[in-house]
Backbone as CSV, one residue per row, in Angstrom:
resi,resn,N_x,N_y,N_z,CA_x,CA_y,CA_z,C_x,C_y,C_z
1,MET,1.032,-1.023,-0.144,0.119,-0.062,-0.118,0.932,0.875,-0.194
2,LEU,0.516,2.207,-0.839,1.611,3.335,-1.274,2.796,2.905,-1.324
3,GLY,3.410,1.864,-1.353,4.768,1.172,-1.687,5.527,1.526,-0.183
4,LEU,5.079,1.726,0.531,5.804,1.965,2.187,5.480,0.475,2.988
5,PRO,6.383,0.534,3.782,6.226,-0.673,4.606,5.268,-0.539,5.496
6,LYS,4.585,-1.500,5.987,3.600,-1.672,6.710,4.100,-0.946,8.207
7,ARG,5.298,-0.942,8.869,5.577,-0.389,9.710,5.769,1.232,9.975
8,THR,5.819,1.912,8.685,5.984,2.970,8.553,4.556,3.376,8.357
9,LEU,3.762,2.687,7.693,2.081,3.292,7.844,1.888,3.415,9.010
10,ILE,2.102,2.394,9.878,1.450,2.413,11.160,2.171,3.761,11.965
11,VAL,3.562,3.879,11.933,3.779,5.183,12.583,3.364,6.159,12.084
12,ILE,3.281,6.486,10.878,2.423,7.839,10.112,1.017,7.941,10.961
13,ALA,0.247,6.854,10.903,-1.081,6.770,11.542,-1.294,7.391,12.884
14,VAL,-0.314,6.844,13.807,-0.234,7.075,15.179,0.093,8.405,15.305
15,LEU,1.037,9.052,14.541,1.221,10.385,14.464,0.182,11.345,14.253
16,VAL,-0.403,10.845,13.076,-1.814,11.927,12.499,-3.021,11.659,13.612
17,GLY,-3.004,10.566,14.473,-3.914,10.473,15.605,-3.444,11.385,16.713
18,VAL,-1.971,11.467,17.069,-1.913,12.419,18.046,-2.043,13.744,17.849
19,ILE,-1.649,14.337,16.587,-1.798,15.238,16.317,-3.301,16.049,15.898
20,VAL,-4.124,14.776,15.885,-5.341,15.221,15.878,-5.891,15.360,17.142
21,LEU,-5.544,14.709,18.219,-5.967,14.599,19.559,-5.646,15.742,20.472
22,TYR,-4.145,16.171,19.849,-3.724,17.604,20.383,-4.757,18.686,19.810
23,VAL,-5.071,18.722,18.687,-5.729,19.960,18.047,-7.129,19.963,18.983
24,ILE,-7.720,18.719,19.257,-9.092,18.648,19.708,-9.027,19.206,20.942
25,GLY,-7.985,19.076,21.943,-7.651,19.018,23.381,-7.483,20.839,23.206
26,SER,-6.358,21.538,22.362,-6.253,22.405,22.632,-7.649,23.773,22.007
27,ASN,-8.326,23.028,21.356,-9.675,23.800,21.467,-10.559,23.681,22.404
28,LYS,-10.558,22.842,23.229,-11.075,22.517,24.287,-10.811,23.136,25.507
29,GLN,-9.693,23.335,25.586,-8.933,24.238,26.635,-9.208,25.647,26.640
30,ALA,-9.089,25.872,25.028,-9.650,27.381,24.811,-11.072,27.793,25.295
31,GLY,-11.788,27.140,24.836,-13.389,26.994,25.196,-13.663,26.979,26.728
32,ASN,-12.917,25.964,27.518,-12.658,26.044,29.034,-12.240,27.256,29.542
33,ALA,-11.222,28.214,28.698,-10.874,29.211,29.564,-11.893,30.077,29.676
34,ASN,-12.676,30.273,28.688,-13.771,31.342,28.890,-14.939,31.226,29.829
35,ASN,-14.688,30.072,30.342,-15.837,29.302,31.320,-17.377,29.882,30.879
36,ALA,-17.494,29.728,29.561,-18.924,30.396,28.932,-19.291,31.721,29.477
37,SER,-18.343,32.362,29.466,-18.655,33.747,29.726,-18.848,34.840,28.701
38,PRO,-19.592,35.821,28.646,-20.228,36.445,27.600,-18.979,37.250,26.896
39,THR,-18.901,37.393,25.535,-17.865,37.592,24.691,-17.802,39.405,24.412
40,THR,-18.794,40.013,24.738,-18.897,41.356,24.556,-18.178,42.199,25.496
41,PRO,-17.145,42.949,24.964,-16.460,43.635,26.137,-17.632,44.475,27.367
42,ALA,-18.613,45.137,26.720,-19.547,45.390,27.868,-19.809,44.561,28.868
43,ALA,-20.160,43.272,28.339,-20.699,42.249,29.702,-19.361,41.836,30.218
44,ASN,-18.317,41.535,29.521,-17.286,41.149,30.311,-16.804,42.177,31.511
45,ALA,-16.786,43.766,31.221,-16.559,44.457,32.071,-17.487,44.707,33.441
46,SER,-18.550,43.748,33.216,-19.886,43.879,34.495,-19.495,42.468,34.979
47,GLN,-18.966,41.771,34.496,-18.596,40.222,35.345,-17.189,40.523,36.148
48,CYS,-17.463,39.976,37.617,-16.548,39.715,38.375,-15.515,38.772,38.357
49,ARG,-14.393,39.375,38.301,-13.274,38.672,38.186,-11.998,39.349,39.148
50,VAL,-11.589,38.425,39.800,-10.523,38.527,40.892,-8.940,37.819,40.695
51,THR,-7.875,38.286,41.323,-6.425,37.961,41.086,-6.324,37.636,42.643
52,VAL,-5.892,36.311,42.309,-5.037,35.651,43.681,-3.918,36.170,44.057
53,THR,-3.954,36.627,45.491,-2.923,37.335,46.305,-1.871,36.198,47.013
54,ALA,-2.680,35.290,47.518,-1.761,34.284,48.137,-0.788,33.336,47.066
55,ASP,0.207,32.832,48.007,1.216,32.036,47.148,0.098,30.696,46.435
56,VAL,-0.693,30.203,47.459,-1.672,29.224,46.921,-2.634,29.589,47.819
57,LEU,-3.834,29.477,46.573,-5.183,29.888,47.478,-5.932,28.268,47.563
58,LYS,-6.611,27.872,48.298,-7.741,26.718,48.652,-9.001,27.014,47.905
59,VAL,-9.463,26.292,47.386,-10.955,26.425,47.222,-11.432,25.253,48.003
60,ARG,-12.477,26.138,48.526,-13.422,25.145,49.390,-14.830,24.943,48.586
61,ALA,-15.342,23.609,49.482,-16.865,23.071,48.764,-18.243,24.142,49.258
62,ALA,-17.848,24.992,50.551,-18.677,25.733,50.952,-17.950,26.403,51.680
63,PRO,-18.539,27.817,52.349,-17.818,29.210,52.775,-17.517,28.870,54.003
64,ASP,-16.253,27.977,54.288,-16.115,27.703,55.521,-14.453,26.905,55.636
65,VAL,-13.788,27.454,56.284,-12.071,26.854,56.314,-12.439,25.351,56.735
66,LYS,-13.340,24.824,57.373,-13.648,23.238,57.565,-13.906,22.628,56.509
67,SER,-14.523,23.270,55.307,-15.251,22.472,54.286,-13.945,21.823,53.437
68,ALA,-14.522,20.874,52.990,-13.559,19.994,52.167,-12.811,20.627,50.857
69,GLN,-11.577,20.677,50.664,-10.978,21.282,49.479,-11.157,20.650,48.139
70,VAL,-11.698,21.641,47.063,-11.771,20.956,45.891,-11.047,21.433,44.962
71,GLY,-10.002,22.272,45.143,-8.996,22.654,44.601,-8.083,23.698,44.797
72,SER,-7.530,24.608,44.105,-6.570,25.362,44.346,-6.156,26.175,43.411
73,TYR,-5.295,27.468,43.506,-5.018,28.474,42.340,-3.809,28.910,42.904
74,LYS,-2.996,29.054,41.811,-1.753,30.052,42.376,-1.611,31.709,42.284
75,GLN,-0.415,31.943,43.059,-0.746,33.640,42.943,-0.673,34.128,41.659
76,LYS,-1.343,35.098,41.292,-1.363,35.612,40.222,-2.338,35.265,39.313
77,ALA,-3.109,34.276,39.509,-4.056,33.657,38.885,-5.356,34.362,38.699
78,GLU,-5.949,34.685,37.748,-6.989,35.284,37.372,-8.532,34.303,37.205
79,VAL,-9.455,34.791,38.059,-10.838,33.694,38.180,-12.023,34.618,37.943
80,ASP,-12.967,33.929,37.416,-14.044,34.483,37.556,-14.886,34.197,38.676
81,ALA,-15.821,35.185,39.427,-16.210,34.894,40.363,-17.741,35.773,40.470
82,GLU,-18.633,35.330,41.394,-19.876,36.095,41.666,-19.798,37.265,42.797
83,LYS,-20.709,38.141,42.553,-20.728,39.430,43.492,-20.575,38.884,45.250
84,VAL,-21.521,37.418,45.137,-21.550,36.929,46.696,-20.506,36.796,47.487
85,THR,-20.680,37.175,48.385,-19.587,36.757,49.573,-20.429,36.308,51.037
86,GLN,-20.069,35.624,51.666,-20.410,34.762,52.838,-19.262,34.633,53.734
87,ASN,-19.550,34.774,54.800,-18.773,34.230,56.009,-17.160,34.523,55.783
88,GLY,-16.715,35.775,55.004,-15.464,35.965,54.661,-14.918,35.094,53.384
89,PHE,-16.045,34.507,52.819,-15.383,33.757,51.465,-16.380,34.271,50.095
90,ARG,-15.788,34.102,49.206,-16.186,34.744,48.088,-16.685,33.837,47.067
91,LYS,-17.820,33.380,46.409,-18.172,32.362,45.755,-17.724,32.719,44.069
92,LEU,-17.365,31.549,43.713,-16.444,31.559,42.159,-17.716,30.770,41.493
93,SER,-18.344,30.020,42.138,-19.241,29.268,41.341,-19.890,28.203,42.264
94,GLU,-21.049,27.491,41.815,-21.370,26.543,42.770,-20.636,25.677,43.278
95,GLY,-20.548,25.566,44.731,-19.704,24.539,45.250,-18.186,24.755,45.263
96,HIS,-17.819,25.994,44.800,-16.531,26.269,44.874,-16.459,27.841,45.460
97,TRP,-15.764,28.081,46.700,-15.570,29.045,47.515,-14.177,29.599,47.732
98,VAL,-13.693,30.695,47.844,-12.587,31.013,48.386,-12.402,32.013,49.102
99,SER,-11.128,32.253,49.890,-11.140,33.145,51.614,-11.000,34.730,50.645
100,ASN,-12.006,35.750,50.947,-11.928,36.757,50.126,-10.610,37.539,50.492
101,ASP,-10.118,37.518,51.833,-8.956,38.244,52.010,-8.086,37.809,51.107
102,PHE,-7.758,36.774,50.457,-6.934,36.726,49.262,-7.212,36.904,47.848
103,VAL,-7.913,37.244,47.541,-8.457,37.572,46.352,-8.712,39.237,46.108
104,LYS,-8.212,39.940,45.169,-8.456,41.119,44.530,-9.185,41.163,43.300
105,PRO,-10.472,42.478,43.226,-11.132,42.350,42.119,-10.197,43.141,41.257
106,ILE,-10.013,42.753,40.306,-9.378,43.299,38.849,-10.270,44.483,38.557
107,ALA,-9.344,45.857,38.382,-9.833,47.054,37.896,-10.883,46.871,37.074
108,GLY,-12.009,47.427,37.233,-13.137,47.809,36.092,-13.937,46.862,35.763
109,ARG,-13.801,45.959,36.786,-15.421,44.645,37.230,-15.715,44.686,38.104
110,ASP,-16.959,44.568,38.316,-18.133,44.814,39.233,-18.061,43.264,39.896
111,CYS,-17.624,43.590,41.083,-17.473,42.391,42.360,-18.367,43.042,43.537
112,GLY,-19.035,44.040,43.355,-20.068,44.200,44.237,-19.368,44.939,45.616
């Protein structure tokens, strides 16, 4: 087939498959980075977004230091957040809370 050894065809097929998976993965990451946020500049400016000021910021399942840790962010990470604060914690999304002492609203964003 095509005058190439079977082994060469298998290597080429595997490489093509890896490239396809890489491209698909890159597209998904780009889509997830937006977190389904609005794409118009006016809409983005009204959404709360914060910067992490701690070296490592733990994400909790509820607004309580004793709540289970469900993730973490490194310093200077930018994260979409909600205006909701409770018990000294800011809500990022359902089941994701961070200490409000270690996040700073980004200038021009409405974080209430």
